N, C-alpha and C positions, 0 to 999 in steps of 0.2 A: 748484334746477338739475336738469336731466335730460340726461345724457350718452348719446349714441346711437352704435351701431356696427353694421355689417352682418357677420354671421357665418353662413356656409352659407345665404345668401339670407334670413336671418331678422334682423329689426331688434331688437337688444337695447337696451333703454332702462333706464339705471341712475339711480335717484334719488341725488343727492349734494348735500346742503345741511346743513352743520354736523354735529353728532353724531347727530342723529335723523332727518335727511332730511325735514324738514318741507316742506309744500307751499306754495309762494309763487305770486304772479301769474305770475312768470317761469316757474316750473315748469309751470303750466297752459298758458302759451303754447307751451312746448316739447313738452308732451304732445299738444296739439292738432296741432302740426306733424308729430309722429311718427305719430299715427293717420291723418292725411291722407296721408302718404307711404306707409304700408302699404296704405291703401285704393286709392290711385291707381296705384301702381307694380306692374304685373303680375308683375315678376320677384321681388318680395318675398313670401315665403310666409306670414309672420305676425309677431306682436309678442310679445316677452318683456319683462315688467316685473320689475325687481329693484331691490335697493338696495345701498348701499355701507356696509361696517362692520357694526356690531352691530344696526342697525335696517334694516327694509324702509322703514317710514315711521311716524312718530308722528302723522301727520295734517296738517291745515292749520297753517300758521305762526301761532302764537298772538299774536305781535307785530302781525300784520295785524289780527286781531280786536280787540285792545286799542287799535289806532290808529284805529278808526272813530270819527268825531266826529259824524256824523249818519246817520239811517237810510238815506238814498240811497246812502251809501258801502257799507253792508252789502248792500243790495239789488243794487247793480251787481256787487260782487265775487261774491256767491253765485249771481247769475243767470249770470254768465260761467262759474263753476265747474260749474254744472249743465249748461250747454251742452257743455263739454268732457267731462264725465262721460257724458252721453248719447251723444256721438259715440264715445267709447271702448266703451261698452256695445253699440253697434250696429255696430262695426267688423266688416266682413263676413268677415275672415280670422281664424284662430285667435289668441286673446290668452291667453297663459299667464302667470300670476303666479308668479314664483320668489321666494318670501318668504325672504330670507336671514337675517332677524332679527326683532326685535320689530315687531309690526304692530298699530296701534291707530287708532281714529277714522277720519280720512280715508284713512289708509293701508289699513285693512281695507275701506273702501268701494271703493277702486281694485281690491283683490283680488276682491271680490264682483262687480265689473263684468266680470271676466275670465271666460274659458271653463273654466279649470282652475287649481287652486291647489295648488302644491307648496311645502313648507316644510322648512327645515333642521332636522335632528334634533339639538336641543340642549336640555339641562334648564333653562337660564335663559331661553330665548325665551318671551315672553308674547304672547297674542293676545286682543283684545277691543275693546269699545266702552264707554268710560267717560262718555259724554256726559251720561247721566242724573245722574251724581254731580257733574258740573262745572256743569250748569245750562244747557246749550245744546241746542237741538233739531236735528233733521235737516231738511234742505230736502226739497222734494217729490221731486226726482230721487234724492237720497241715500237716502231712505226706500224708494222703489220698488226701487232697485237692491239694497239690503240684503235686502229681502223676496224678491226674485227669487233672489238668490244663496243664501239660506238655505232657500228652497223649503218653508217651513212656517210657519204663523202661530205655532205654539208655539216653534219655534227663534228666530224673530224676537223674540217676547216675552221669551224667556230671555236672549238676548244683549243686547237693548236695555234691558229693565227692570231687570235686576240689575247691569249694568255691570261684570261680572267680567273680570279679566285671567287667562286660563288658559293652561296649558302646551300644547305642540304635540300630544301624544298625546290629551289631553282634546279639543282642537280637532278632531282627526281623528275621535274617537268621536262628537262632536256634529255631524259632517259640515260643519264650517266650512272644512276643507281636504280635499283629495282624496288627498294623498300626503305622507308624511314620509320624507325621504331624507338621506343623509350630505351634508355641505357640499360635498364635492368632486364630487358627482354632481348638484348642484342644476340647473345650467345645461344640462348634457347631457341630463338628464331632460326639461327644459322643451323643448329643441330636438327631442327624440324625439317629444314629443306634438304639436308643430306639424307635423312631417313626417308623422306617422301620420295626421293628419286632412286635410292639404291635398295630399299627394302621391298623388292617386288620379285616375283618368280623369275629366275634365270637372269636377273639384272639387265634388262634390255637397254637401260641408260647407257651402259658402257659402249654398246655398238652404235647407238644413236649419236653419242658424243664424238666417237671416232669419225663417223661420216661427216658430221657437221664441221669438224675442225681439220680434216685431212688436207683439203686443198690449201688452206692458209699455212698449215705446217709445212707442206711440200714447197710452197712459195718461199717461205723463210729459209728453208734449207738450201734451196737453189740460189737465192740471192746471196747467202752467206758465202757460198763456195764460188760463185761465178761473177760476182760484182766486186769491183775495187772500191770499197766504201771507206778505206783507211784514210785517204787524204782529208775527208771531212773532219777528222779528229784533230787536225791542226789548230782548230779554234781554241783548244785548251792551252795553247802556247802564246795566244795573243794577249797583250797587256790589258786591253780593255775588258776582255772576258775574265781574266784572272782577277782584276780589280773588282769586277761585279761579283764574282764568286766569293771573294773575301768579304765584301760588304754584306752579302746575303747571309753568309755564315755568322758574321758578327751580330746580326739581328736575331739570331736563334740561340745565342749563348746567355 
């Protein structure tokens, strides 16, 4: 689920699904609608993504992945997820990720699609991508967005290959997030960033962002249409992967 509200002409979208705010098909539908609203409504200044409770998001709902019975189902779901991710990535107005808690897997990918990442200062919050340890790959769009957000082949390598879950200050040192703030300042800081970038004469931010992200957006579109990435999704039907997904899910309940 994604609950939205307008605050100071900024759309604040809050992930709310169980204890970990996992991303379902319904979440994707609602995120798509939120991005479209921000894009088309001239009165809305930007979008803030945040979460409810102790998690920003643990990523995609594992029950969805475990429920795939044939390859076409995995292809359909992840193709749609990539479309929503690309639209978020290319949203012309400021998108700020206010990471209120743990941020992993698809949750971190959403953060990387944003223009700026702020995280709550708490010693227990962890950030990372554990896909390499679970046995699942990233899609074309997910990989490109992660690479863009990390802005370095080395950082991409370190985050993806090692699969570490790190604390917020290490994440700041590794430039995975832009700012660490107290919990009570998280949303206000995010709102400040939206206003800082968009409340200017003629809103040059929109053109600057378009130029910055154009090449990556076109690369994603091209690879989605010209590359046969579907066979990589057969991993979801391997017993060892399904067993691992089931174990991970059990630890979050």
